[in-house]
C-alpha positions in Angstrom: 0.0 0.0 0.0 1.1 3.6 -0.7 2.5 5.5 2.3 0.1 8.3 3.3 1.7 11.6 4.3 0.3 13.9 7.0 1.4 17.4 7.8 -0.1 20.3 9.6 -1.4 23.7 8.4 1.8 25.6 9.4 3.3 24.0 6.3 1.3 26.6 4.4 1.1 24.3 1.4 -1.1 25.7 -1.4 -4.3 23.6 -1.3 -3.9 22.5 -4.9 -0.4 21.2 -4.3 -1.4 19.3 -1.2 -4.3 17.7 -3.1 -2.2 16.8 -6.1 0.3 15.0 -3.9 -2.3 13.4 -1.6 -1.0 15.1 1.6 -3.4 15.2 4.5 -3.2 18.6 6.3 -4.5 18.8 9.9 -5.3 22.4 10.9 -4.1 24.3 13.9 -6.3 27.0 15.4 -6.3 30.7 15.8 -8.5 32.3 18.5 -9.7 35.9 18.5 -11.2 36.0 22.0 -13.7 33.1 22.0 -13.9 32.9 18.2 -11.9 30.0 16.9 -10.7 29.7 13.3 -9.2 26.6 11.8 -6.1 27.5 9.9 -6.7 27.2 6.2 -10.4 26.2 6.6 -12.6 28.9 8.2 -11.2 32.2 7.0 -9.2 33.4 4.0 -5.7 34.6 4.5 -6.6 38.1 3.3 -9.5 38.4 5.7 -7.3 37.2 8.6 -4.6 39.7 8.0 -7.1 42.5 7.8 -8.4 41.5 11.2 -4.9 40.9 12.6 -3.8 44.5 11.7 -7.0 46.0 13.1 -7.0 44.0 16.4 -5.6 45.7 19.5 -4.6 42.3 20.9 -2.7 39.5 19.2 -4.8 36.4 18.7 -3.7 33.2 20.4 -3.0 29.9 18.6 -3.4 26.3 19.6 -2.2 23.0 18.3 -4.6 20.3 17.0 -6.1 18.1 19.7 -5.0 14.6 20.2 -8.5 13.5 19.3 -8.2 15.3 15.9 -5.0 13.4 15.1 -6.5 10.1 16.3 -9.5 10.6 14.1 -7.3 11.3 11.1 -5.0 8.3 11.7 -8.0 6.0 12.0 -9.4 7.4 8.8 -6.2 6.9 6.9 -5.8 3.4 8.5 -8.8 2.3 6.5 -6.9 2.6 3.2 -3.3 2.1 4.2 -1.1 0.4 6.7 1.7 3.0 6.6 1.6 6.7 7.6 4.3 9.3 8.0 3.3 12.4 10.0 5.7 15.3 9.6 5.2 18.5 11.6 6.3 21.9 12.7 9.4 22.1 14.9 8.7 20.9 18.4 10.5 24.1 19.7 7.8 26.2 18.1 4.6 24.3 18.8 3.1 21.4 20.7 1.7 19.9 17.5 4.3 17.1 17.4 3.3 16.1 21.0 -0.3 15.8 20.0 0.6 13.6 17.1 2.8 11.4 19.3 0.0 11.0 21.9 -2.5 10.1 19.2 -0.2 7.4 17.9 0.1 6.0 21.3 -3.7 5.8 21.6 -4.2 4.4 18.1 -5.2 0.8 18.2 -5.4 0.0 14.5 -3.0 -2.0 12.3 -1.5 1.0 10.6 2.2 1.8 11.4 2.7 5.5 12.0 6.0 7.3 12.0 6.2 10.8 13.6 8.9 13.2 12.3 10.0 16.6 13.7 10.7 18.7 10.6 12.7 21.3 12.7 11.0 23.8 10.3 7.9 25.8 9.8 6.0 27.5 7.0 7.1 26.3 3.5 10.3 24.9 5.0 8.0 22.3 6.5 6.0 22.3 3.3 8.9 21.3 1.1 9.8 18.5 3.5 6.2 17.2 3.3 6.4 17.5 -0.5 9.6 15.4 -0.5 7.9 12.7 1.6 4.9 12.7 -0.7 6.9 12.4 -3.9 8.8 9.4 -2.4 5.6 7.8 -1.4 4.1 8.2 -4.9 7.1 6.5 -6.4 6.3 3.4 -4.3 8.8 3.8 -1.5 8.3 1.9 1.7 7.6 3.7 4.9 11.2 3.3 6.0 12.4 4.7 2.7 10.0 7.6 2.9 11.3 8.4 6.5 14.8 8.3 5.2 14.0 10.6 2.3 12.2 13.0 4.7 15.3 13.1 7.0 17.4 13.9 4.0 15.1 16.7 3.0 15.3 18.1 6.6 19.0 18.6 6.1 18.5 20.2 2.6 15.8 22.7 3.4 16.3 26.3 4.4 13.8 29.0 5.2 14.5 32.7 5.2 12.0 35.4 6.0 12.2 39.2 5.6 10.0 40.8 8.3 8.6 44.3 8.3 8.6 44.3 12.1 9.5 42.0 15.1 6.4 43.2 16.9 4.3 40.1 16.3 7.1 37.6 17.1 7.8 39.5 20.3 4.2 39.8 21.4 3.5 36.2 20.6 6.5 34.9 22.6 8.1 33.2 19.6 11.0 35.5 19.1 13.7 33.1 20.4 17.2 34.1 19.4 15.8 36.8 17.2 15.6 38.8 20.4 19.0 40.0 19.4 17.4 42.3 16.8 15.0 44.0 19.3 16.0 47.5 19.9 17.9 47.9 16.7 17.7 51.0 14.6 14.2 52.0 13.4 13.4 51.0 9.8 16.0 48.2 9.8 14.4 45.1 8.2 15.4 41.9 9.9 16.0 38.7 7.9 15.4 35.6 10.0 16.0 31.9 9.3 14.7 28.8 10.9 17.7 26.9 12.3 17.9 24.1 14.9 14.1 24.3 15.0 13.7 27.9 16.0 13.7 31.4 14.6 17.2 32.9 14.6 18.6 36.2 13.3 20.5 36.1 10.1 21.1 39.7 8.9 19.7 43.2 9.0 18.7 44.9 5.7 18.6 48.7 5.6 15.6 48.8 3.4 12.9 46.4 2.2 14.3 46.6 -1.3 17.8 45.5 -0.1 16.1 42.8 1.9 14.5 41.3 -1.1 17.8 41.6 -3.0 19.3 39.6 -0.2 16.6 36.9 -0.5 17.5 36.6 -4.2 21.2 36.2 -3.3 20.5 33.6 -0.7 18.6 31.5 -3.3 21.5 31.8 -5.7 24.0 30.9 -3.0 22.3 27.6 -2.3 22.0 26.4 -5.9 21.6 23.9 -7.4 18.0 23.5 -6.0 15.5 20.8 -6.0 12.6 23.0 -4.9 12.0 26.7 -4.3 9.0 28.5 -2.8 8.2 32.2 -2.3 6.0 33.0 0.7 4.2 36.2 1.6 1.6 37.4 4.1 0.0 40.5 2.5 1.9 41.5 -0.6 0.9 39.0 -3.3 2.0 41.1 -6.3 5.4 41.6 -4.8 5.7 37.9 -4.1 4.7 37.1 -7.7 7.4 39.4 -9.0 10.0 37.8 -6.8 8.9 34.3 -7.9 9.3 35.3 -11.6 12.7 36.8 -10.8 13.8 33.5 -9.0 12.4 31.2 -11.6 15.8 30.8 -13.4 17.1 29.3 -10.2 14.8 26.4 -10.7 14.8 25.6 -14.4 13.1 22.2 -14.3 10.1 23.1 -12.1 7.8 26.0 -11.1 8.6 28.2 -8.1 5.8 27.6 -5.6 3.9 30.7 -4.4 2.4 30.4 -0.9 0.5 32.8 1.3 1.5 32.3 5.0 -1.4 30.9 6.9 -3.1 32.1 10.1 -0.9 30.5 12.7 2.5 31.4 11.3 1.1 34.7 10.2 0.0 35.6 13.7 3.7 35.7 14.7 5.3 37.1 11.5 2.7 39.8 10.9 1.9 41.7 7.7 4.4 42.6 5.0 6.5 39.4 5.3 8.3 38.1 2.3 10.4 34.9 2.4 11.8 32.0 0.5 12.0 28.3 1.3 14.4 26.2 -0.7 15.6 22.7 -0.9 19.2 22.2 -2.0 20.3 19.2 -4.0 22.8 18.4 -1.3 22.8 18.8 2.5 25.0 21.3 4.2 25.4 23.9 6.8 24.7 27.6 6.4 
């Protein structure tokens, strides 16, 4: 039987791509007061960012429940006996813990492997894509896990932020705290490394920050996959994707709007890239 791939909504996979590759996406939740929205299900990205910018208080987020994971695993167990469940870094969310507890409670015949991607956003998305492609080629669960681990070492995510306000308010700033208090109008570039947000560089202007994203893509060539992500500036993201297309001559650059949960902490105006190198290596 074909291995089924599960990820969570923080992967920010475009719905059409997830459907094409047969990736099951379990949503996290965003709460504005008592109003709960399932990430990628109950509200569009544009509507969410309008509300986020207008809200005096940052919404809260929550991981999927153990019961939600258990229900999904039971459903998948009706058509396969092999599942890989790859999720957002355990340093950023309790989602992996919910998945692990659900696997412990699962009583079916399906074998379930849980993987910490050590990534978020389309960094996680590209890892899930790598797993799904291996599964479609007929790989066994052990082989898919091996390919997923290989992808973890190949994937990088870089984000250009307009502000650190949302990361700081949400308590997810981690080592990027080093940028707090820097000169006004400096645009921070962060990366996900060792499972958490870490400072990479400061750009003096947004334009220079986008130039640096282009340079980072080029520095990591040759590439197997490349995605451009954004929160509120789609036209700008489309232009960046066109500009970066020569870095990926054999495939299309993926365009992805950052979803509710990751967007809560990154805020409006974010541009970023996720890439998968052909070989592993350190930054």
